[in-house]
C-alpha positions in Angstrom: 17.0 13.6 -50.1 20.6 14.7 -51.7 22.5 14.6 -55.2 24.6 12.0 -56.6 26.6 12.7 -59.3 27.8 9.4 -60.8 23.7 8.5 -60.9 22.8 11.4 -63.6 21.8 10.7 -67.1 20.0 12.3 -70.0 17.0 10.9 -70.6 16.9 12.0 -74.7 19.7 8.9 -74.0 18.1 6.9 -72.5 14.2 6.4 -73.7 13.0 9.4 -71.7 13.5 7.0 -68.7 13.2 10.1 -66.1 13.1 8.1 -62.9 14.6 4.7 -61.3 14.1 2.4 -58.9 17.5 1.7 -57.7 17.9 -1.3 -55.1 19.0 1.0 -51.7 21.9 -1.7 -51.0 23.1 -0.8 -54.8 23.6 2.8 -54.3 25.5 5.1 -51.4 23.3 5.8 -48.3 24.2 8.0 -45.7 24.7 6.0 -42.7 21.4 7.6 -40.3 21.4 6.8 -36.9 18.7 7.2 -33.8 21.6 8.2 -31.4 19.1 7.8 -28.9 17.5 4.7 -29.4 16.0 2.3 -26.6 17.0 -1.0 -28.3 19.6 -2.5 -29.4 21.4 -1.0 -31.6 20.1 -2.0 -34.8 19.9 0.6 -38.2 16.1 -0.7 -38.0 16.4 -0.2 -41.5 14.2 -2.7 -44.3 15.0 -3.2 -47.4 13.6 -0.5 -50.2 14.3 1.4 -53.2 15.6 4.8 -54.0 14.2 6.9 -56.2 16.7 9.0 -58.5 16.3 11.5 -61.5 18.2 12.6 -64.1 19.5 15.1 -62.3 21.1 12.9 -60.0 18.7 13.9 -56.8 17.7 10.7 -54.8 15.1 10.3 -52.4 15.5 7.5 -50.2 12.0 7.0 -48.4 13.2 5.1 -45.5 10.9 2.8 -44.0 11.8 1.8 -40.5 10.7 0.4 -36.7 12.9 1.9 -34.0 12.3 2.4 -30.6 12.8 5.8 -28.4 12.7 5.8 -24.2 11.0 9.5 -23.4 10.9 11.4 -19.9 7.1 11.6 -19.0 5.5 13.9 -16.4 1.9 12.6 -15.3 1.0 15.5 -12.9 -1.6 16.8 -14.7 -2.3 13.2 -16.4 -5.1 12.6 -18.1 -5.2 16.6 -19.4 -1.3 16.6 -20.0 0.7 16.2 -23.0 3.6 15.3 -24.2 6.4 15.7 -26.2 9.6 13.4 -27.2 12.8 14.3 -29.4 13.9 11.9 -31.5 17.4 12.6 -32.1 19.0 11.4 -36.0 22.5 11.8 -37.1 25.3 10.0 -39.0 28.0 7.4 -37.6 29.9 8.3 -39.7 29.7 12.1 -40.8 29.6 15.3 -39.9 27.2 18.3 -40.0 29.5 19.3 -42.6 29.1 16.6 -44.8 25.6 15.0 -43.6 22.8 17.5 -43.3 19.6 15.8 -42.2 17.0 17.3 -42.1 13.4 17.2 -42.4 11.8 17.3 -45.5 8.9 19.5 -46.5 5.4 18.9 -48.2 6.8 21.8 -50.6 
């Protein structure tokens, strides 16, 4: 989710439209990748619409299918628990330009 100043509008001037669904290939998107990808490189993204609000707020629910690998310790199997970290980031932007965080349910 981010703000794109080029996608702002005044709803009162556009028939009170308060949300647009725009094909993601028509707007700027962050180039997110899974750094610890276990498969051949692909962005893994499926075609989707981004939802844009008059404030320029863009929400892009990314439908994707990715593969990663995890180190597994089966010492206490079947009474164990495993933790797997997925490392996402931008391929071309640094952390000061694109900051990827989990979306909270506030």
